MDAnalysis code that builds the backbone (N, CA, C; Angstrom):
import MDAnalysis as mda
import numpy as np

u = mda.Universe.empty(648, n_residues=216, atom_resindex=np.repeat(np.arange(216), 3), trajectory=True)
u.add_TopologyAttr("name", ["N", "CA", "C"] * 216)
u.add_TopologyAttr("resid", np.arange(1, 217))
u.add_TopologyAttr("resname", ["UNK", "UNK", "UNK", "UNK", "UNK", "UNK", "UNK", "UNK", "UNK", "UNK", "UNK", "UNK", "UNK", "UNK", "UNK", "UNK", "UNK", "UNK", "UNK", "UNK", "UNK", "UNK", "UNK", "UNK", "UNK", "UNK", "UNK", "UNK", "UNK", "UNK", "UNK", "UNK", "UNK", "UNK", "UNK", "UNK", "UNK", "UNK", "UNK", "UNK", "UNK", "UNK", "UNK", "UNK", "UNK", "UNK", "UNK", "UNK", "UNK", "UNK", "UNK", "UNK", "UNK", "UNK", "UNK", "UNK", "UNK", "UNK", "UNK", "UNK", "UNK", "UNK", "UNK", "UNK", "UNK", "UNK", "UNK", "UNK", "UNK", "UNK", "UNK", "UNK", "UNK", "UNK", "UNK", "UNK", "UNK", "UNK", "UNK", "UNK", "UNK", "UNK", "UNK", "UNK", "UNK", "UNK", "UNK", "UNK", "UNK", "UNK", "UNK", "UNK", "UNK", "UNK", "UNK", "UNK", "UNK", "UNK", "UNK", "UNK", "UNK", "UNK", "UNK", "UNK", "UNK", "UNK", "UNK", "UNK", "UNK", "UNK", "UNK", "UNK", "UNK", "UNK", "UNK", "UNK", "UNK", "UNK", "UNK", "UNK", "UNK", "UNK", "UNK", "UNK", "UNK", "UNK", "UNK", "UNK", "UNK", "UNK", "UNK", "UNK", "UNK", "UNK", "UNK", "UNK", "UNK", "UNK", "UNK", "UNK", "UNK", "UNK", "UNK", "UNK", "UNK", "UNK", "UNK", "UNK", "UNK", "UNK", "UNK", "UNK", "UNK", "UNK", "UNK", "UNK", "UNK", "UNK", "UNK", "UNK", "UNK", "UNK", "UNK", "UNK", "UNK", "UNK", "UNK", "UNK", "UNK", "UNK", "UNK", "UNK", "UNK", "UNK", "UNK", "UNK", "UNK", "UNK", "UNK", "UNK", "UNK", "UNK", "UNK", "UNK", "UNK", "UNK", "UNK", "UNK", "UNK", "UNK", "UNK", "UNK", "UNK", "UNK", "UNK", "UNK", "UNK", "UNK", "UNK", "UNK", "UNK", "UNK", "UNK", "UNK", "UNK", "UNK", "UNK", "UNK", "UNK", "UNK", "UNK", "UNK", "UNK", "UNK", "UNK", "UNK"])
u.atoms.positions = np.array([
    [87.851, 146.085, 56.454],
    [87.634, 144.741, 56.963],
    [87.289, 143.863, 55.802],
    [87.774, 142.673, 55.811],
    [87.567, 141.826, 54.662],
    [86.255, 141.132, 54.708],
    [85.835, 140.649, 55.829],
    [84.556, 139.962, 55.880],
    [83.546, 140.885, 56.503],
    [82.507, 141.217, 55.758],
    [81.475, 142.065, 56.313],
    [80.588, 141.135, 57.114],
    [81.354, 140.203, 58.388],
    [80.893, 139.053, 59.178],
    [80.829, 139.391, 60.509],
    [79.057, 139.460, 62.203],
    [79.112, 139.097, 62.684],
    [78.957, 139.513, 63.039],
    [77.626, 139.518, 65.443],
    [77.808, 139.060, 65.754],
    [76.997, 139.206, 65.534],
    [75.121, 138.278, 65.508],
    [75.134, 137.941, 65.652],
    [74.837, 138.029, 65.745],
    [73.342, 137.051, 66.050],
    [73.740, 136.055, 65.973],
    [73.064, 135.961, 65.598],
    [73.668, 137.219, 64.521],
    [74.948, 137.471, 63.959],
    [74.236, 138.469, 63.804],
    [79.467, 140.567, 59.526],
    [80.138, 140.884, 59.026],
    [80.667, 141.509, 58.696],
    [82.255, 146.206, 54.879],
    [83.448, 145.951, 55.367],
    [84.802, 146.091, 54.854],
    [85.737, 146.263, 55.757],
    [87.118, 146.172, 55.400],
    [88.002, 146.561, 56.530],
    [88.546, 145.769, 57.303],
    [89.563, 146.021, 58.305],
    [89.046, 145.813, 59.679],
    [88.627, 146.831, 60.371],
    [88.023, 146.661, 61.666],
    [86.535, 146.718, 61.471],
    [85.769, 145.921, 62.171],
    [84.359, 145.865, 61.890],
    [83.584, 146.729, 62.796],
    [82.317, 146.835, 62.531],
    [81.634, 147.648, 63.458],
    [80.175, 147.762, 63.251],
    [79.601, 148.526, 64.159],
    [78.203, 148.775, 64.106],
    [77.987, 150.229, 63.957],
    [77.038, 150.557, 63.126],
    [76.893, 151.951, 62.835],
    [75.579, 152.523, 63.247],
    [75.209, 153.586, 62.548],
    [74.005, 154.296, 62.909],
    [72.786, 153.606, 62.350],
    [71.651, 154.021, 62.842],
    [70.383, 153.449, 62.400],
    [70.227, 153.641, 60.908],
    [70.036, 152.515, 60.206],
    [69.881, 152.603, 58.759],
    [68.440, 152.492, 58.365],
    [67.630, 151.707, 59.092],
    [66.264, 151.453, 58.694],
    [65.436, 152.703, 58.557],
    [65.638, 153.656, 59.445],
    [64.805, 154.850, 59.431],
    [65.171, 155.781, 58.293],
    [66.355, 155.595, 57.704],
    [66.797, 156.514, 56.670],
    [66.220, 156.175, 55.303],
    [65.822, 154.927, 55.109],
    [65.269, 154.538, 53.817],
    [63.784, 154.824, 53.786],
    [63.232, 155.068, 52.590],
    [61.797, 155.328, 52.509],
    [61.015, 154.160, 53.100],
    [60.177, 154.466, 54.046],
    [59.391, 153.423, 54.672],
    [60.217, 152.543, 55.576],
    [61.492, 152.907, 55.795],
    [62.398, 152.054, 56.552],
    [61.995, 151.866, 57.984],
    [61.559, 152.933, 58.644],
    [61.214, 152.844, 60.057],
    [60.076, 151.861, 60.275],
    [59.042, 151.956, 59.426],
    [57.927, 151.035, 59.573],
    [58.313, 149.609, 59.273],
    [59.141, 149.429, 58.232],
    [59.587, 148.089, 57.867],
    [60.423, 147.485, 58.977],
    [61.304, 148.301, 59.569],
    [62.161, 147.805, 60.643],
    [61.315, 147.415, 61.846],
    [60.312, 148.239, 62.150],
    [59.469, 147.951, 63.301],
    [58.734, 146.632, 63.117],
    [58.241, 146.390, 61.899],
    [57.520, 145.154, 61.623],
    [58.452, 143.949, 61.690],
    [59.645, 144.090, 61.068],
    [60.590, 142.978, 61.027],
    [61.139, 142.652, 62.402],
    [61.231, 143.670, 63.264],
    [61.796, 143.477, 64.587],
    [60.716, 143.412, 65.659],
    [59.556, 142.908, 65.259],
    [58.449, 142.765, 66.206],
    [58.865, 141.849, 67.354],
    [58.332, 142.120, 68.520],
    [58.667, 141.314, 69.690],
    [59.746, 141.937, 70.546],
    [60.196, 143.130, 70.143],
    [61.257, 143.797, 70.890],
    [60.692, 144.704, 71.979],
    [59.770, 144.164, 72.741],
    [59.209, 144.888, 73.882],
    [59.198, 143.947, 75.070],
    [59.987, 144.278, 76.082],
    [60.065, 143.430, 77.277],
    [60.679, 142.080, 76.976],
    [60.651, 141.218, 77.951],
    [61.094, 139.847, 77.763],
    [62.591, 139.628, 77.800],
    [63.379, 140.674, 78.113],
    [64.822, 140.518, 78.196],
    [65.214, 140.264, 79.652],
    [65.840, 139.130, 79.872],
    [66.260, 138.762, 81.219],
    [67.693, 139.226, 81.444],
    [67.914, 140.038, 82.473],
    [69.265, 140.469, 82.824],
    [69.877, 139.397, 83.707],
    [70.709, 138.538, 83.103],
    [71.272, 137.412, 83.844],
    [72.477, 137.793, 84.692],
    [72.942, 139.037, 84.541],
    [74.095, 139.492, 85.328],
    [73.831, 140.896, 85.874],
    [72.802, 141.057, 86.707],
    [72.454, 142.393, 87.216],
    [73.613, 143.042, 87.970],
    [73.827, 144.315, 87.655],
    [74.854, 145.068, 88.359],
    [76.271, 144.851, 87.870],
    [76.467, 143.979, 86.885],
    [77.820, 143.695, 86.409],
    [78.233, 144.675, 85.313],
    [79.530, 144.904, 85.184],
    [80.066, 145.801, 84.166],
    [79.968, 145.151, 82.790],
    [80.079, 145.981, 81.742],
    [80.032, 145.442, 80.374],
    [81.213, 144.509, 80.134],
    [82.351, 144.803, 80.745],
    [83.529, 143.939, 80.575],
    [83.238, 142.526, 81.072],
    [82.604, 142.439, 82.237],
    [82.250, 141.128, 82.797],
    [81.181, 140.471, 81.934],
    [80.180, 141.235, 81.514],
    [79.107, 140.700, 80.683],
    [79.660, 140.136, 79.365],
    [80.591, 140.861, 78.788],
    [81.194, 140.430, 77.525],
    [81.941, 139.109, 77.700],
    [82.718, 139.008, 78.775],
    [83.475, 137.774, 79.026],
    [82.547, 136.602, 79.298],
    [81.494, 136.819, 80.081],
    [80.547, 135.747, 80.390],
    [79.735, 135.363, 79.161],
    [79.395, 136.363, 78.345],
    [78.665, 136.076, 77.115],
    [79.493, 135.239, 76.160],
    [80.774, 135.528, 76.109],
    [81.679, 134.758, 75.252],
    [81.715, 133.294, 75.677],
    [81.783, 133.055, 76.976],
    [81.833, 131.677, 77.475],
    [80.530, 130.937, 77.184],
    [79.397, 131.627, 77.335],
    [78.109, 131.005, 77.019],
    [78.022, 130.665, 75.539],
    [78.530, 131.578, 74.688],
    [78.514, 131.341, 73.242],
    [79.373, 130.140, 72.876],
    [80.513, 129.997, 73.527],
    [81.395, 128.857, 73.256],
    [80.698, 127.532, 73.561],
    [79.777, 127.568, 74.529],
    [79.042, 126.353, 74.891],
    [77.796, 126.159, 74.025],
    [77.604, 127.047, 73.043],
    [76.475, 126.922, 72.133],
    [75.164, 127.426, 72.689],
    [75.203, 128.198, 73.757],
    [73.987, 128.701, 74.399],
    [73.698, 130.135, 73.932],
    [73.078, 130.238, 72.777],
    [72.851, 131.539, 72.159],
    [72.014, 132.469, 73.028],
    [70.876, 131.999, 73.502],
    [69.994, 132.860, 74.296],
    [70.679, 133.327, 75.575],
    [71.397, 132.423, 76.210],
    [72.110, 132.786, 77.438],
    [73.206, 133.813, 77.141],
    [73.931, 133.597, 76.045],
    [75.006, 134.520, 75.673],
    [74.464, 135.925, 75.446],
    [73.337, 136.030, 74.741],
    [72.747, 137.336, 74.481],
    [72.213, 137.985, 75.751],
    [71.662, 137.174, 76.642],
    [71.125, 137.721, 77.893],
    [72.229, 138.299, 78.766],
    [73.440, 137.784, 78.610],
    [74.573, 138.350, 79.355],
    [74.772, 139.820, 78.994],
    [74.416, 140.160, 77.742],
    [74.564, 141.534, 77.263],
    [73.250, 142.302, 77.311],
    [72.242, 141.702, 77.935],
    [70.898, 142.295, 78.071],
    [70.204, 142.457, 76.714],
    [70.330, 141.430, 75.887],
    [69.637, 141.375, 74.606],
    [68.921, 140.042, 74.472],
    [68.021, 139.978, 73.506],
    [67.363, 138.719, 73.170],
    [67.323, 138.576, 71.661],
    [67.212, 137.351, 71.199],
    [67.156, 137.073, 69.769],
    [65.772, 137.391, 69.227],
    [65.739, 138.132, 68.113],
    [64.474, 138.468, 67.459],
    [64.281, 137.678, 66.173],
    [65.371, 137.457, 65.452],
    [65.293, 136.765, 64.167],
    [66.673, 136.216, 63.829],
    [66.703, 135.062, 63.146],
    [67.987, 134.433, 62.823],
    [67.899, 133.697, 61.486],
    [68.988, 133.772, 60.705],
    [69.074, 133.044, 59.456],
    [70.520, 132.611, 59.245],
    [70.722, 131.333, 58.935],
    [72.067, 130.818, 58.681],
    [72.075, 130.031, 57.382],
    [73.161, 130.146, 56.631],
    [73.306, 129.414, 55.371],
    [74.724, 128.884, 55.249],
    [74.860, 127.735, 54.600],
    [76.169, 127.135, 54.345],
    [76.381, 127.068, 52.835],
    [77.559, 127.518, 52.382],
    [77.855, 127.552, 50.957],
    [79.296, 127.103, 50.709],
    [79.629, 126.912, 49.430],
    [80.994, 126.540, 49.055],
    [81.653, 127.587, 48.161],
    [80.846, 128.408, 47.486],
    [81.395, 129.380, 46.540],
    [81.744, 130.685, 47.250],
    [82.925, 130.730, 47.853],
    [83.355, 131.929, 48.570],
    [83.667, 133.076, 47.625],
    [84.228, 132.757, 46.456],
    [84.650, 133.795, 45.515],
    [83.468, 134.655, 45.076],
    [82.326, 134.032, 44.833],
    [81.151, 134.764, 44.363],
    [80.647, 135.767, 45.392],
    [80.978, 135.537, 46.652],
    [80.509, 136.419, 47.720],
    [81.578, 137.383, 48.200],
    [82.728, 137.399, 47.505],
    [83.852, 138.213, 47.963],
    [84.134, 139.374, 47.018],
    [84.907, 140.340, 47.517],
    [85.283, 141.496, 46.712],
    [86.720, 141.908, 47.022],
    [87.286, 142.733, 46.139],
    [88.597, 143.309, 46.369],
    [89.713, 142.281, 46.494],
    [90.705, 142.628, 47.323],
    [91.857, 141.740, 47.500],
    [91.471, 140.442, 48.197],
    [90.404, 140.476, 48.952],
    [89.911, 139.247, 49.584],
    [89.481, 138.258, 48.498],
    [88.793, 138.759, 47.487],
    [88.370, 137.896, 46.376],
    [89.587, 137.347, 45.631],
    [90.573, 138.202, 45.395],
    [91.783, 137.768, 44.699],
    [92.478, 136.651, 45.476],
    [92.517, 136.803, 46.799],
    [93.131, 135.770, 47.636],
    [92.376, 134.453, 47.502],
    [91.052, 134.517, 47.536],
    [90.240, 133.306, 47.485],
    [90.295, 132.611, 46.127],
    [90.560, 133.357, 45.063],
    [90.723, 132.747, 43.747],
    [91.985, 131.872, 43.749],
    [93.050, 132.379, 44.383],
    [94.319, 131.650, 44.420],
    [94.340, 130.582, 45.513],
    [93.588, 130.852, 46.586],
    [93.553, 129.924, 47.721],
    [92.097, 129.610, 48.037],
    [91.518, 128.645, 47.355],
    [90.081, 128.367, 47.514],
    [89.720, 127.976, 48.950],
    [88.553, 128.392, 49.354],
    [88.056, 127.983, 50.659],
    [87.465, 126.573, 50.541],
    [87.275, 125.918, 51.662],
    [86.654, 124.590, 51.671],
    [85.232, 124.647, 52.216],
    [84.878, 125.778, 52.839],
    [83.519, 125.933, 53.378],
    [83.278, 127.397, 53.691],
    [82.014, 127.764, 53.719],
    [81.641, 129.111, 54.133],
    [80.270, 129.052, 54.811],
    [80.201, 129.554, 56.016],
    [78.945, 129.630, 56.757],
    [78.670, 131.092, 57.071],
    [77.459, 131.526, 56.764],
    [77.085, 132.915, 57.040],
    [75.801, 132.949, 57.864],
    [75.775, 133.836, 58.835],
    [74.607, 133.947, 59.700],
    [74.296, 135.417, 59.961],
    [73.015, 135.736, 59.993],
    [72.552, 137.059, 60.405],
    [71.637, 136.879, 61.606],
    [71.809, 137.753, 62.581],
    [71.024, 137.678, 63.803],
    [70.531, 139.070, 64.161],
    [69.219, 139.209, 64.321],
    [68.651, 140.457, 64.819],
    [68.416, 140.287, 66.312],
    [68.905, 141.242, 67.101],
    [68.755, 141.168, 68.550],
    [68.159, 142.472, 69.062],
    [67.411, 142.390, 70.151],
    [66.793, 143.578, 70.717],
    [66.978, 143.656, 72.216],
    [66.880, 144.870, 72.753],
    [67.056, 145.066, 74.190],
    [65.736, 145.079, 74.954],
    [64.620, 144.820, 74.229],
    [63.320, 144.799, 74.879],
    [62.734, 146.169, 75.127],
    [63.468, 147.225, 74.738],
    [63.011, 148.595, 74.956],
    [62.973, 149.392, 73.653],
    [63.021, 148.685, 72.534],
    [62.901, 149.345, 71.239],
    [64.175, 149.445, 70.430],
    [65.333, 149.359, 71.083],
    [66.590, 149.416, 70.341],
    [66.976, 148.015, 69.881],
    [67.582, 147.940, 68.691],
    [67.936, 146.631, 68.130],
    [69.210, 146.740, 67.320],
    [69.872, 145.608, 67.139],
    [71.104, 145.542, 66.347],
    [71.070, 144.314, 65.457],
    [71.869, 144.355, 64.418],
    [72.066, 143.199, 63.550],
    [73.492, 142.711, 63.735],
    [73.656, 141.411, 63.929],
    [74.977, 140.806, 64.061],
    [75.190, 139.877, 62.868],
    [76.284, 140.070, 62.177],
    [76.634, 139.222, 61.037],
    [77.844, 138.378, 61.413],
    [77.775, 137.090, 61.108],
    [78.896, 136.185, 61.367],
    [79.215, 135.424, 60.081],
    [80.484, 135.428, 59.709],
    [80.939, 134.679, 58.540],
    [82.102, 133.797, 58.962],
    [81.994, 132.507, 58.680],
    [83.082, 131.553, 58.980],
    [83.576, 130.962, 57.665],
    [84.855, 131.193, 57.363],
    [85.447, 130.720, 56.115],
    [86.504, 129.666, 56.442],
    [86.329, 128.458, 55.901],
    [87.244, 127.361, 56.177],
    [88.240, 127.135, 55.042],
    [89.417, 126.624, 55.394],
    [90.474, 126.367, 54.418],
    [91.077, 124.985, 54.637],
    [91.906, 124.551, 53.679],
    [92.533, 123.237, 53.782],
    [93.500, 123.170, 54.952],
    [94.204, 124.272, 55.203],
    [95.216, 124.272, 56.252],
    [95.083, 125.496, 57.147],
    [95.648, 125.393, 58.325],
    [95.674, 126.517, 59.261],
    [96.503, 127.663, 58.685],
    [97.550, 127.319, 57.934],
    [98.400, 128.331, 57.307],
    [97.604, 129.177, 56.320],
    [96.744, 128.524, 55.529],
    [95.902, 129.261, 54.575],
    [94.940, 130.188, 55.313],
    [94.385, 129.703, 56.407],
    [93.451, 130.512, 57.189],
    [94.155, 131.742, 57.762],
    [95.356, 131.563, 58.260],
    [96.114, 132.684, 58.818],
    [96.449, 133.708, 57.740],
    [96.778, 133.225, 56.540],
    [97.079, 134.128, 55.427],
    [95.832, 134.916, 55.024],
    [94.685, 134.244, 55.029],
    [93.415, 134.913, 54.723],
    [93.144, 136.027, 55.731],
    [93.361, 135.752, 57.007],
    [93.102, 136.745, 58.048],
    [93.987, 137.972, 57.876],
    [95.228, 137.770, 57.437],
    [96.115, 138.915, 57.236],
    [95.586, 139.846, 56.148],
    [94.987, 139.273, 55.122],
    [94.388, 140.093, 54.070],
    [93.104, 140.739, 54.580],
    [92.298, 139.953, 55.249],
    [91.000, 140.406, 55.731],
    [91.116, 141.531, 56.750],
    [92.178, 141.534, 57.522],
    [92.333, 142.517, 58.587],
    [92.714, 143.903, 58.080],
    [93.093, 144.006, 56.827],
    [93.494, 145.295, 56.269],
    [92.252, 146.072, 55.841],
    [92.070, 147.236, 56.427],
    [90.897, 148.043, 56.099],
    [90.892, 148.391, 54.617],
    [89.752, 148.177, 53.960],
    [89.620, 148.475, 52.539],
    [90.100, 147.370, 51.630],
    [90.401, 146.197, 52.207],
    [90.935, 145.101, 51.403],
    [89.854, 144.293, 50.709],
    [88.609, 144.633, 50.951],
    [87.518, 143.862, 50.366],
    [86.731, 143.154, 51.439],
    [85.949, 142.175, 51.009],
    [84.986, 141.621, 51.932],
    [84.492, 140.262, 51.475],
    [84.072, 139.470, 52.430],
    [83.170, 138.352, 52.143],
    [81.824, 138.843, 52.641],
    [80.947, 139.126, 51.722],
    [79.710, 139.818, 52.069],
    [78.820, 138.996, 53.005],
    [78.178, 139.670, 53.942],
    [77.211, 138.975, 54.791],
    [75.949, 138.663, 54.002],
    [75.062, 137.892, 54.568],
    [73.760, 137.679, 53.950],
    [73.046, 139.017, 53.828],
    [72.161, 139.126, 52.859],
    [71.450, 140.372, 52.606],
    [70.473, 140.668, 53.739],
    [70.696, 141.759, 54.443],
    [69.901, 142.076, 55.629],
    [68.434, 142.301, 55.287],
    [68.173, 143.053, 54.201],
    [66.795, 143.341, 53.826],
    [66.061, 142.070, 53.415],
    [66.728, 141.226, 52.619],
    [66.085, 140.008, 52.128],
    [65.907, 138.968, 53.216],
    [66.900, 138.847, 54.082],
    [66.890, 137.787, 55.087],
    [66.132, 138.172, 56.347],
    [66.351, 139.392, 56.819],
    [65.721, 139.822, 58.071],
    [64.521, 140.735, 57.854],
    [64.351, 141.233, 56.620],
    [63.227, 142.122, 56.344],
    [63.411, 143.511, 56.909],
    [64.675, 143.905, 57.139],
    [64.971, 145.234, 57.683],
    [65.631, 146.061, 56.595],
    [64.938, 147.061, 56.079],
    [65.455, 147.856, 54.971],
    [66.393, 148.954, 55.458],
    [67.410, 149.255, 54.630],
    [68.265, 150.414, 54.890],
    [69.390, 150.202, 55.874],
    [69.542, 149.014, 56.429],
    [70.610, 148.764, 57.398],
    [71.790, 148.116, 56.683],
    [72.972, 148.665, 56.876],
    [74.177, 148.107, 56.264],
    [75.244, 147.898, 57.338],
    [76.066, 146.871, 57.142],
    [77.188, 146.654, 58.037],
    [78.275, 147.659, 57.672],
    [78.689, 148.458, 58.644],
    [79.630, 149.542, 58.375],
    [81.080, 149.122, 58.493],
    [81.354, 148.003, 59.163],
    [82.728, 147.575, 59.370],
    [83.436, 148.340, 60.466],
    [82.694, 149.075, 61.276],
    [83.318, 149.870, 62.344],
    [83.505, 149.081, 63.632],
    [82.692, 148.074, 63.859],
    [82.801, 147.255, 65.066],
    [82.789, 145.788, 64.670],
    [83.937, 145.151, 64.789],
    [83.982, 143.753, 64.396],
    [84.986, 142.982, 65.237],
    [84.898, 141.672, 65.126],
    [85.830, 140.802, 65.844],
    [86.144, 139.617, 64.944],
    [87.426, 139.378, 64.708],
    [87.860, 138.245, 63.892],
    [88.728, 137.325, 64.741],
    [88.540, 136.023, 64.560],
    [89.329, 135.076, 65.351],
    [89.551, 133.795, 64.545],
    [90.651, 133.093, 64.837],
    [90.891, 131.798, 64.193],
    [90.054, 130.712, 64.848],
    [89.679, 129.719, 64.057],
    [88.950, 128.559, 64.572],
    [89.442, 127.330, 63.816],
    [90.517, 126.732, 64.332],
    [91.184, 125.612, 63.658],
    [91.622, 126.059, 62.267],
    [91.102, 125.421, 61.200],
    [91.491, 125.801, 59.844],
    [90.540, 126.824, 59.232],
    [89.925, 127.618, 60.075],
    [88.955, 128.604, 59.597],
    [89.175, 129.952, 60.287],
    [88.579, 130.975, 59.708],
    [88.556, 132.305, 60.311],
    [87.103, 132.717, 60.460],
    [86.762, 133.211, 61.629],
    [85.409, 133.685, 61.910],
    [85.453, 135.203, 62.046],
    [84.599, 135.882, 61.314],
    [84.517, 137.336, 61.390],
    [83.089, 137.729, 61.741],
    [82.957, 138.517, 62.787],
    [81.628, 138.957, 63.216],
    [81.580, 140.481, 63.257],
    [80.440, 141.020, 62.876],
    [80.211, 142.458, 62.914],
    [78.853, 142.739, 63.539],
    [78.703, 143.943, 64.038],
    [77.402, 144.348, 64.569],
    [77.105, 145.779, 64.139],
    [75.851, 146.078, 63.948],
    [75.445, 147.433, 63.587],
    [74.049, 147.699, 64.131],
    [73.792, 148.970, 64.388],
    [72.481, 149.359, 64.914],
    [71.414, 149.210, 63.835],
    [70.283, 148.635, 64.202],
    [69.162, 148.489, 63.272],
    [68.015, 149.419, 63.632],
    [67.906, 149.761, 64.917],
    [66.801, 150.594, 65.362],
    [67.157, 151.195, 66.711],
    [66.792, 152.466, 66.924],
    [67.053, 153.097, 68.210],
    [68.521, 153.434, 68.380],
    [69.033, 153.199, 69.579],
    [70.420, 153.556, 69.875],
    [71.119, 152.418, 70.616],
    [72.225, 151.946, 70.052],
    [73.076, 150.946, 70.701],
    [74.482, 151.525, 70.691],
    [75.092, 151.705, 71.856],
    [76.384, 152.381, 71.905],
    [77.519, 151.519, 71.348],
    [78.629, 152.197, 71.068],
    [79.769, 151.547, 70.421],
    [80.305, 150.375, 71.230],
    [80.447, 150.555, 72.531],
    [80.998, 149.485, 73.369],
    [80.117, 148.238, 73.344],
    [78.815, 148.439, 73.335],
    [77.897, 147.302, 73.302],
    [77.946, 146.610, 71.947],
    [78.063, 147.391, 70.886],
    [78.173, 146.798, 69.545],
    [79.446, 145.961, 69.429],
    [80.521, 146.460, 69.994],
    [81.774, 145.699, 69.959],
    [81.648, 144.411, 70.762],
    [80.931, 144.486, 71.884],
    [80.711, 143.283, 72.689],
    [79.849, 142.279, 71.938],
    [78.840, 142.773, 71.213],
    [77.989, 141.882, 70.424],
    [78.786, 141.184, 69.326],
    [79.707, 141.925, 68.683],
    [80.538, 141.322, 67.648],
    [81.462, 140.260, 68.248],
    [82.062, 140.564, 69.395],
    [82.951, 139.627, 70.065],
    [82.203, 138.335, 70.430],
    [81.107, 138.483, 71.132],
    [80.319, 137.312, 71.543],
    [79.767, 136.592, 70.308],
    [79.321, 137.359, 69.308],
    [78.773, 136.778, 68.092],
    [79.761, 135.884, 67.359],
    [81.046, 136.191, 67.447],
    [82.043, 135.387, 66.739],
    [82.180, 133.974, 67.311],
    [81.616, 133.750, 68.487],
    [81.673, 132.421, 69.111],
    [80.341, 131.677, 69.044],
    [79.301, 132.333, 68.535],
    [77.996, 131.694, 68.452],
    [77.984, 130.602, 67.376],
    [77.203, 129.562, 67.552],
    [77.098, 128.532, 66.518],
    [76.474, 129.109, 65.254],
    [77.012, 128.734, 64.093],
    [76.526, 129.266, 62.820],
    [75.708, 128.254, 62.037],
    [75.416, 127.117, 62.643],
    [74.627, 126.106, 61.936],
    [73.435, 125.699, 62.790],
])
């Protein structure tokens, strides 16, 4: 996956994804993760009781499109624990591999990156990374996506999880992600487990919904 971007709310090489618990694997990681993800006990409102994940994912996507972050997350039975968003112009400095080579030849016009820590209120948590890269034309954006979609092609790195969210040892694996066009831009979102257990289908739903969340 090219952009290690998203959801959310909120990034690799090819298909994105969420992986195994990273915080507990690093020295002192479990304690650091617990402190950084404080507040992940109770307080999660199930806004769609009894509904399937497919329905929750679709409803969460619609809420995200309307800019309703908390509502979108509640559709998936999660709540926001921590959020950080940044806007930059130097895409090349944050890129690697063939993605970087593409950006050198085809400069971006904007880059927005967001990291979002979310919890289920029962101790499990995930990190969603969202990266939005803008270009002069829709054609340039489509060309970027073709490079980004190739597994192992490089990445536009997400914000540093440890520095931004205070969660050590968690990395975006690129196993669960969602990329979509947005006018003259491409949005890439990824999700990964930060604590406890979050299944693959839920991580994919978080990446999908995360790709529609506001990044500013």
